[in-house]
DRENMIBA-40049 format. One record per atom (N, C-alpha, C): x, y, z; residue in three letters. Coordinates in steps of 0.02 Angstrom, whole numbers, plus 50000, padded with zeros to 5 digits. Example, Ala and Ser with C-alpha at 12.3 -4.5 7.8 and 13.67 -1.06 7.14 Angstrom:
BEGIN
506604971650390ALA506154977550390ALA506604983550390ALA506424988850354SER506844994750357SER506455000250394SER
This chain:
BEGIN
505765074251327MET506265067851306MET506355069051251MET507215067951235LYS507595067151154LYS507505059451130LYS507065062851082LEU507105055351028LEU507605053551008LEU507795046951004SER508415043850966SER508435042550905SER508985042150872ALA508845041450784ALA508445036550760ALA508465031350773GLY507945027650755GLY507055030750767GLY507115034550831GLY506315035850844GLY506135042950804GLY506765046450779ARG506605050350750ARG506515049850679ARG506705044950634ILE506665044150581ILE505915037550581ILE506055033950641GLY505495030550629GLY504545035650648GLY504875041050683LEU503825044650675LEU504095047550574LEU504725051050580ALA504465055650515ALA504395050450454ALA504655044950468GLY504255038350402GLY503485037850422GLY503335036950479ALA502845034450485ALA502355040750468ALA502375046250468ALA502175050950448ALA501945050250385ALA502575051150334VAL502435049250265VAL502175044250239VAL502445037750258VAL502145031550233VAL501335030950254VAL501305035250325GLY500605034450309GLY500075039250283GLY500145044550259VAL499965049550226VAL500035045950157VAL500605044250120ALA500715039850071ALA500515034150057ALA500445028650093PHE500075023550081PHE499375022850109PHE499185024050154GLY498625023750182GLY497955027250192GLY498325036050131MET497695040350155MET497785042650059MET498315043950035ALA498105046249982ALA498305040049920ALA498375035749916ARG498575028949872ARG497865026049889ARG497585026349946TYR496785023649927TYR496235027449943TYR496305033549951ALA495635037049949ALA495205033649907ALA495405037749850TYR495025036649767TYR494445030249768TYR494735024349824GLY494245021049831GLY493675021049861GLY493825023849926LEU493625029049981LEU493005031449952LEU493105037249913THR492865043149898THR492285040049796THR492625033349782LEU492395033549693LEU491175034249700LEU491045030649739PRO490445031749722PRO490195037649745PRO490405043249781ASN490235050349764ASN490755054849720ASN490955051849687ILE491485054949621ILE491095052749554ILE490925044949546ARG490315043349515ARG489445048449519ARG489375047649578GLU488825050049571GLU488875062149558GLU489555063949577ASP489305069849567ASP489905071149494ASP490105068249463LEU490465069349385LEU490185065449341LEU489785061049370GLY489275057449317GLY489705052849261GLY490065049349297LEU490785044249247LEU490605037549233LEU490615035149193SER490615027349182SER490935022949215SER490855016349221GLU491125010549270GLU491865009849220GLU492035010749165LEU492675008949125LEU493115015449128LEU492755021249134VAL493055027149153VAL493435027949239VAL493115026749261LEU493205024749347LEU493865020849349LEU493845015549320GLY494195010449313GLY494835012249292GLY494935014749231ILE495565017849190ILE495865022149255ILE495515026749276ILE495945030849334ILE496075027349394ILE495565021949420ALA496045018549464ALA496585014849457ALA496745013149373SER497355011749368SER497655017249370SER497615021549344ALA498055027749335ALA498535030149415ALA498145028649468THR498395029949526THR498855024149537THR498955017549504PHE499595015449533PHE499955015649461PHE499665016749417ALA500265020849355ALA500805024049392ALA500435028649421GLY500885035749477GLY501275033649498GLY501075025349576TYR501435025149588TYR502005020649550TYR501855017149514LEU502545012449474LEU502925020849457LEU502725024749434ALA503365030349402ALA503805030149453ALA503345032549533GLY503645034849578GLY504345029449607GLY504135024149605LEU504395020349601LEU505195019749567LEU505035020549517LEU505555017749448LEU506165025849463LEU505715030149477LEU506115036949494LEU506405038749554LEU506225034649607ALA506515035549642ALA507305035749662ALA507555029449646GLY508075026249656GLY508515030349616GLY508505034449537PRO508895038749521PRO509105045749547PRO508485048549591LEU508385053249631LEU508845054749665LEU508835047849709ALA509225047249766ALA510015047649736ALA510035042149719ALA510785042249678ALA510955049049666ALA510575054049637ARG511075060749649ARG511015063849694ARG510425063449755HIS510395069349790HIS510205067749845HIS510405060449869GLY510265058349926GLY509565054549937GLY509615049149989SER508765046450002SER508155051250023SER508405057150050ARG507855060950079ARG507735063050011ARG507865065349967ALA507675068149907ALA507015066749879ALA507165061049875PRO506185055649845PRO505735057249903PRO505725058249972THR505215056350026THR505215064450010THR505405068949980THR505245075950005THR504815076549919THR504925073249859VAL504645071949819VAL503985069249833VAL503985064549876GLY503505059749867GLY502835066649928GLY503145069549949GLY502805072350016GLY502515079449976GLY502765080849934VAL502515089749892VAL501975083649826VAL502095078349800SER501695075749766SER500845073249801SER500965072849858GLY500425069949904GLY499925076849915GLY500335081549918VAL499975089649935VAL499805092249858VAL499915090049809LEU499775092649765LEU499305090449723LEU499295082849703GLY498955077549697GLY498095079649733GLY498045077049789ALA497425080949829ALA497385086249825ALA497555091649806ALA497305095949812ALA496955099049746ALA497065093049696ILE497035094349635ILE496295090949622ILE496025085049667VAL495695080749658VAL495255083149700VAL495295087749746ALA494765092249795ALA494485094749738ALA494945099349689SER494585105549643SER494405104349578SER494405095349560ALA494275093649505ALA493535094149505ALA493565097149434GLN492775097349393GLN492835092949333GLN493295090549305SER493175085349231SER493715079149266SER493635075449215PRO493805067349215PRO494755070949202PRO494825073449159GLY495525073549169GLY495915079349233GLY495625083749248LEU495685086449318LEU495845079049367LEU495275077349383LEU495205069949420LEU496135065349416LEU496025064049344ALA496365058349344ALA497315061449336ALA497415067749325ALA497665071749359ALA498175069049426ALA497645073949471GLY497575072849547GLY497895067249566GLY497505059949549VAL497475053749589VAL498155052549564VAL498445053549482ILE499055050049465ILE499675054549519ILE499545061449534LEU500095062949572LEU500235060549666LEU499255059749662ALA499355056249734ALA499815051149759ALA499335046249684GLY499465039049700GLY500415038949688GLY500765043849665SER501345042149664SER501845043849718SER501595046549785ALA501835047649835ALA502235043349864ALA501775036849872GLY501905029649887GLY502685026149865GLY502455029749790GLY503255025849737GLY503825027049770GLY503595035649776TRP504345039249804TRP504725037949864TRP504205035549925VAL504535037849968VAL504605030049997VAL504385024049964TRP504355018049997TRP505075015350015TRP505445014549960ALA506075008849961ALA506775015450016ALA506625022749978PRO506965026250006PRO507115026050077PRO506655026250131TYR506685026450197TYR507085020150210TYR507085014550171SER507455007250195SER508105010350208SER508365014750167ASP509015014650152ASP509375019850202ASP508705025350231ILE508875030650261ILE508925027850337ILE508655022850345VAL508785020850399VAL509405015750419VAL509565012850367THR510195008250348THR510715013350353THR510735018350351ARG511245021450349ARG511465028350400ARG510665029450420ALA510805034850481ALA510555032250541ALA510375026750576VAL510165021450625VAL510605017550655VAL510645018550723PRO511315012550742PRO510775005150726PRO511364999550717LEU511144994850704LEU510564992050736LEU510574993650808GLY510254988950854GLY509484991050852GLY509374998650822GLN509005001650825GLN508275002150758GLN508844998150712GLN508564996550642GLN507814992550635GLN507684987950674PRO507044985950653PRO506464986550690PRO506644991750734ARG506184995750778ARG505785001350729ARG506305006050691ALA506085008550651ALA505945008150583ALA505975001750562LEU505564999450513LEU505104998550512LEU504964993950605ALA504244991750599ALA503914997450614ALA504095006250624ILE503605010050663ILE503585013550576ILE503825013350550ILE503735015050456ILE503095011450454ILE503485005950454THR502965002050422THR502155002350451THR502095004450518THR501475003950526THR501255009850528THR501685015150499GLY501115020050479GLY500625018250432GLY500675015250396THR500145014750332THR499455012150368THR499625009450427SER498865006950482SER498715013050499SER499105019350491GLY498885023450558GLY498685027850505GLY498765028850440GLY498465033450387GLY497835029450376GLY497565024550363LEU496965021350356LEU496505023650398LEU496705021150481VAL496355026050543VAL496045033050517VAL496555036150515LEU496535043350496LEU496065045650428LEU496025040350384LEU495545041750328LEU495055040650333LEU495045033150398GLY494155033850401GLY493765039350434GLY494245042650492GLY494105045450518GLY493675052250473GLY494305057050406LEU494115057850373LEU493325056450329LEU493305051150337SER492785049450273SER492075052750299SER491985053350382VAL491505058150403VAL491435062350366VAL491665065650328LEU491665073950299LEU491515072550260LEU491405066550223ALA490965063050159ALA490125062850163ALA490115060750240VAL489255059550253VAL488945066550274VAL489365070350311LEU489165075950353LEU489315080850283LEU489595083250243GLY489795086350190GLY489955084050098GLY490595083950084SER490635081650010SER491435079650034SER491235074549964TRP491905070149971TRP492625074249961TRP492375079249945ARG493035085049901ARG493385086649960ARG492905087250056LEU493065090650095LEU493755082750114LEU493855078150113ILE494285071350128ILE494895072850082ILE494845074650006TRP495445075850017TRP495895081750022TRP495525086450030VAL495625091850089VAL496105088350135VAL496005084650168GLY496065084350250GLY496685080850223GLY496785074450178ILE497325073050138ILE498025078050144ILE497565081550089ALA498235086450074ALA498435090250124ALA498085092550180LEU498145096150233LEU498895089450279LEU498585084250299ALA498925078250311ALA499785077950283ALA499705078450216ALA500405078850184ALA500695082650184ALA500645090450224VAL500895095050196VAL501165094950298VAL500925091750334ALA501215090350396ALA501605086950408ALA501605081050366ALA501775075250357ALA502745077250345ALA502745081350280ALA503145084450213ALA503695087750279ALA503405090050312LEU503545096650381LEU504165094050398LEU503755087750438VAL504165082650505VAL504715079150474VAL504395076650423ASN505125073250384ASN505675078850364ASN505735083050320LEU506375089750334LEU506345090350423LEU506135089650465ARG506585090450516ARG506755087850550ARG506475081350559LEU506785074550590LEU507325070450545LEU507295072750467VAL507505065150430VAL508325069950418VAL508685066650425PRO509685069350420PRO509405069350340PRO509785075250303ARG509775073550221ARG510575071250238ARG510535065450184THR511005061050160THR511335061850100THR512005058650098ARG512455058750030ARG512175053049988ARG512165053749923PRO512295047449890PRO512785044349904PRO512615036849907ALA513025031649926ALA513525030249867ALA514195028149879PRO514715027549845PRO514395023049782PRO514495022549736GLY514165019849682GLY513495017949658GLY512965023549691ALA512385023349702ALA512285023649611ALA512555026149589ASN512155029049505ASN512265019449480ASN512695015749486HIS512735009349455HIS512135006449499HIS511645002249452ARG511225000549468ARG511104994349429ARG511034987949459HIS510744981749431HIS510144983249369HIS509864980549345GLY509284977749294GLY508744974849326GLY508304977349370ALA507634971549394ALA507644966649375ALA507654965849306SER507574960549274SER507844955849284SER508664955249296SER509184950349314SER509004946249389SER508314949149408LEU508384945149480LEU507754943049489LEU507294942349444LEU506584938649426LEU506824931049435LEU507544929649385GLY507714921149401GLY507724918049473GLY508004924049528ALA508214920849614ALA507494923949645ALA507134926349613LEU506314927449633LEU505744925449605LEU505694918749587ARG505034918149549ARG504604918349590ARG504634913949659GLY504064915249710GLY503804920449717GLY504194925949748PRO504154933149794PRO503894934849716PRO503864935849653ALA503824940449597ALA502864937749563ALA502694928549594ALA502254927249575ALA501834928149634ALA501984929449690TYR501584930849751TYR501394939649738TYR501684944349707SER501594949949711SER500904952149681SER501164947549598VAL500714948249578VAL499884948249596VAL499794941949622ALA499254940249636ALA499064945949706ALA499334948149741TYR499354950049807TYR499084956749787TYR499564960949755PHE499534966149745PHE498694967349682PHE498564962949649ALA497904962449610ALA497264963249659ALA497384957949719ALA496734957649759ALA496834964649809ALA497414967049819VAL497244971749863VAL497004976849838VAL497374978649775VAL496944986849729VAL496354985749724VAL496124979449718ILE495424977949677ILE494674978349756ILE495094975449818TYR494784975649883TYR494554983849904TYR495284987749895PHE495254996249897PHE494995000349864PHE494874997249791THR494585002849741THR493675000749752THR493284994749748TYR492934994349771TYR492294992049831TYR492974993749888ALA492404992049939ALA492084993949952ALA492275003549968ALA491815007249962ALA491015006749943ALA491045006449858ASP490635006649824ASP490105000249847ASP490244995449846VAL490024988349901VAL489594989149954VAL490004993850012LEU489554996050078LEU489105001950060LEU489335005949996ASP488785009349986ASP488125008849975ASP488125003249903GLY487685000449890GLY487264994849938GLY487504994249999GLY487074987950053GLY486814992050088GLY486444988050138ASP485994989950171ASP486244993750230ASP486834995750248LEU487204996750313LEU487115006050315LEU487265008050406PRO487175014650438PRO487745018250400PRO487635025650410ALA487845031550358ALA488585029350368ALA488755026550462GLY489585028550465GLY489875021250454GLY489495016450419ALA490065008050401ALA490565012850356ALA490425014750326VAL491115015250272VAL491685019450333VAL491665024850348PRO492365025650389PRO492505021550436PRO492185018350493ALA492315012850540ALA492545007950501ALA492455005350425PHE492755000550385PHE493525000150394PHE493655010350375TYR494175009550346TYR494745010950408TYR494195014050475ALA494785012850515ALA494765006250546ALA494374999950550GLY494454995850576GLY495164991050523GLY495004991850463ILE495584989150437ILE496404991950445ILE496354998650475GLY497155001050484GLY497364999450579GLY496664998050604PHE496804996250681PHE496984988950684PHE496964985650634CYS497054977950612CYS497594976450620CYS497864980850547GLY498534981550522GLY499054982550568GLY499044983350617VAL499534983750676VAL499784978650668VAL499364972950673VAL499774963750670VAL500304965950650VAL500474967250598GLY501054968850520GLY501844968750565GLY501614973050622VAL502254972650660VAL502684967150668VAL502084960150709ALA502484955650720ALA502544950250651ALA502644953950583THR502664948150550THR503334942750542THR504014946850575GLY504524941550588GLY504344937550625GLY503994936750667THR504044931850732THR503574929550690THR503124927950664PHE502794924650617PHE503294920050544PHE503674922950521VAL504114920250474VAL504794917450511VAL504984919850563ARG505394914250601ARG505104908550618ARG504494907650624ARG503944900950646ARG503744896050589ARG503684900550544MET503444894050477MET503584895550404MET504264902350412GLY504384901250336GLY503984905850293GLY504474912450255SER504044917050210SER503434912150161SER503824908950139SER503304905450100SER502414905950124SER502584903550171ARG501894900350204ARG501534905650240ARG501764910350274VAL501724915750304VAL501484921350236VAL501634921650180ALA501414924050117ALA500784920250085ALA500744913850094GLY500174911550067GLY499564912650124GLY499754912850194LEU499204913350232LEU498974921650229LEU499414925650223CYS499014933150193CYS498764932750104CYS498824929950084LEU498544929350020LEU497844926150021LEU497464921250076GLY497134916350093GLY496654922450106GLY496924925550170ALA496474931950220ALA496214936750160ALA496654939050127VAL496334943450086VAL496004942750040VAL495924935450011GLY495354932749977GLY494854930050006GLY494674927650079VAL494334926450118VAL493994933250137VAL494514938750149ALA494114946350155ALA493724947850103ALA493714948050041LEU493484949649975LEU492794943449953LEU493054939949976ALA492444931349974ALA491764935850033ALA492034938350089MET491304938450134MET491124948550100MET491514950950062LEU491214958250054LEU490614957649989LEU491204952049936GLY490674951749877GLY490034946249885GLY489964942749961LEU489494936749947LEU488994943250044LEU489314946650085ALA488864946750143ALA488984954850151ALA488894957950104SER489234966650118SER488324969350138SER487784965250159ASP487334970950193ASP487194966350266ASP487894962850266SER487814960950355SER488464966050393SER488214970450436LEU488774972650471LEU489374968650471LEU488974964250514THR489634956850565THR490054954850502THR489734953850468ALA490184953050402ALA490844957250370ALA490424962350377VAL490944968250332VAL491454971950388VAL491344969450444ALA491824971450497ALA492334966350513ALA492024960150515VAL492584951950495VAL493184953250438VAL492704957150383SER493034958250321SER493604961750342SER493594967450353ALA494084973150381ALA494394971350422ALA494504967050470CYS494824965650507CYS495214960250467CYS494984955150457ILE495504948650418ILE495854954850367ILE495464958450312PHE496064961250269PHE496584965650294PHE496374967050357GLY496794972850389GLY497394971150398GLY497264963850440ALA498074957250465ALA498384954550409ALA497954950950337GLY498444950950278GLY498794956650233GLY498264960550226TYR498784967050188TYR499434968750239TYR499274970250295MET499834972750324MET500434966850327MET500334962850360ALA500844958050348ALA501104954050260ALA500624953950226GLY500694953450164GLY501204958550126GLY501084963750152SER501674968050126SER502234965650155SER502414967150226ALA503024964050282ALA503334959450256ALA503074954450239VAL503344948850222VAL503724948650156VAL503524951250109LEU503794953050042LEU504454954650056LEU504434961550098ALA505134962050108ALA505674958250140ALA505364954050190ILE506044949550226ILE505944942850168ILE505324941350161TRP505674935750074TRP505964936750024TRP506114943950010THR506504946449952THR507364942949983THR507374947050064ALA507974950650071ALA508364941850093ALA507854937450111GLU508154930750122GLU508444927150070GLU508274928750005LEU508254926949955LEU508994929249920LEU508924933949917VAL509334939749881VAL509784943449929VAL510024941449986PRO510344945850056PRO510774951150006PRO511264948849974GLU511614954249943GLU511314960549910GLU510634960249876ARG510274964449863ARG509864964649866ARG509654963149926ALA509004963649961ALA508784970249950ALA508754978049931GLY508494984249921GLY508174983649852GLY508734979149817GLU508344979249744GLU508114973149709GLU508074969349755ALA507654962549763ALA507014963049767ALA506774968449844PHE506154971949859PHE506094976349785PHE506494980349751THR506044984449719THR505844982749676THR506154976449638ALA506134971949581ALA505104969149595ALA505044966249660CYS504534965649669CYS503834968349655CYS504244974149693LEU503544981449697LEU503264983749620LEU503804982449591ILE503764985849523ILE503404981249485ILE503404973249505VAL502904969849471VAL502244970349490VAL502274970749550GLY501704971749605GLY501474978149571GLY501874981749548ALA501444988649535ALA501064988149461ALA501394986149418LEU501244982549341LEU500494977249359LEU500514974149398SER499884972349418SER499424976249448SER499594982049470SER498874984949538SER498744988749443SER499104991849414VAL498974995049355VAL498514991249319VAL498414987849294ALA497994982349275ALA497604979149294ALA497434977749355ALA496854974449367ALA496204980249390ALA496224985249392PRO495574990249407PRO495334990849345PRO495654991249298ALA495584995149235ALA495164984949224ALA495324982649212VAL495094974549203VAL494324974849228VAL494444974049294ALA493664975349330ALA493254978749314ALA493474986049293GLY492944989549289GLY492674989749207GLY492934987649166ALA492654983849101ALA492444978149120ALA492194973749177MET491974965549164MET491274970649202MET491274974049240ILE490764975049307ILE490104977349267ILE490094980849226PRO489414981749193PRO488934975149150PRO489424969749143GLY489144964049112GLY489084958149170GLY489734958349229PHE489554952149255PHE489404954249314PHE489474962449353GLY489114962249410GLY489744963649462GLY489704967949517LEU490354967749557LEU490404962549612LEU489784961149657GLY490024954649713GLY490144948949651GLY489814945349605PRO490154939649586PRO490844943049570PRO491234947949529LEU491984950149522LEU492234948049583LEU491884951149631LEU492264949649683LEU492444942449719LEU492084940149710VAL492004932749731VAL492514929449682VAL492654929949629VAL492984927149578VAL493704928049595VAL493724935849610VAL494354936549636VAL494744935249709VAL494194932249724ALA494294929949807ALA494714923349787ALA494124919749751LEU494304913449743LEU495204912349716LEU495534916149668ALA495984916549642ALA496404919149683ALA496434922949716SER496794924149798SER496734918349832SER496304914849849LEU496374907449908LEU496704903149845LEU496784901749785LEU496974896749762LEU497754898049761LEU497854903849760GLY498774906949746GLY498934904249820GLY498444908549878GLY498854904649951GLY498914897249948GLY498404892949953ILE498514887549965ILE499244885149911ILE499354889149853THR499734885549821THR500504886449854THR500524890249880LEU501214893949914LEU501284889949984LEU500584888650021MET500774883950089MET500994876750054MET500614875649997LEU500944867049991LEU501574867349963LEU501644873849927ARG502294873449876ARG502994875649916ARG502824878749994ALA503324878750018ALA504064876450054ALA504394882150018SER505214876550040SER505384874650118SER505764873150128PRO505934870750208PRO506034878950241PRO505894880150300ARG505894887450326ARG506734890450314ARG506684894450300ARG507374899250287ARG507244901250362ARG508244905750360ALA508224908450424ALA507794916550428ALA507504920050460ALA507334925650447ALA508124930150444ALA507544936750431VAL508444942050416VAL508544944050496VAL509354942750489GLY509434942650553GLY509594938550605GLY509524933950576GLU509634926850610GLU510334924450580GLU510684920650617PRO511174914850598PRO510944910650533PRO511434912350490ARG511614906450441ARG511804902550464ARG511894895750406ALA512334889450408ALA512844892650370ALA
């Protein structure tokens, strides 16, 4: 059966985003306990390297726009695929902290290269009626990547953590080839070299920007230290693979975020997502020895994580519809800065504070932020695509 333009681009985008976000960006946290044991690194060094992965993401995010302006929107997605392949291969062979950091930075940059360009590709190459479905398929790719990452994590139990990164490199090769085969080359948009500074948007984006700081900090702490918490608990050997797969499966609920926004408003949905991430963190910090609590935490986090990403795109488009892409990118940059700082701060605090108590503190901050958003929510705005007054 011949796929439509939306189906082809959606499939390719889901593959690339799934590898870049669901695998390469968060595999460091999954393999962190094994890396610590194998390379003998301190908590501070591990935290700094975790922050470096998001520094790579921020670099990709900032460089994707200029590259697309010169060579078209498919070019950054190709660079992102190559970054995932090379970064994962370097990590798989790393024998020193320097090589490990170089690999995770390169692999972490993949997500920054591919996120925003796919929105432009869909807008320009997919018929209007197919665009929402294509974007939903691409977004859901992250869940698929997490499920695959959970499957690959069995290799760490049976063999070595390095095999996980070998699997990511092979998946990145496959996704890059699918992307080149199914996504058409696009010319730079007229006037694409003229870009407004992201800082000029922040006055209109105070709510989404503040949400980005709290949301991305909480998410990165969860992903960075979840495997570490489970590894220290009295759980079966297969708990970690099942944990990541559970996050991916439950994250599919993010496809329905648009429906939730239409009924409740973006700010309230964002508050619920932040609260869900906080609850998941608290359960992980307080009851990591309970298989039931860990499973519930993974499910709650998967739903909050995926819906939380989707609502940010919808919210920024509502507030600044004429510059939706720039508004979304501006909030992603703010979130990336938060993602860079959070693991380094956590790594410095863990030796004296303890990982479990730290997760609880982050959970309380996330819950407080979610409650604040719910209480300060403005009257419901029209969701993207709805008629406006």
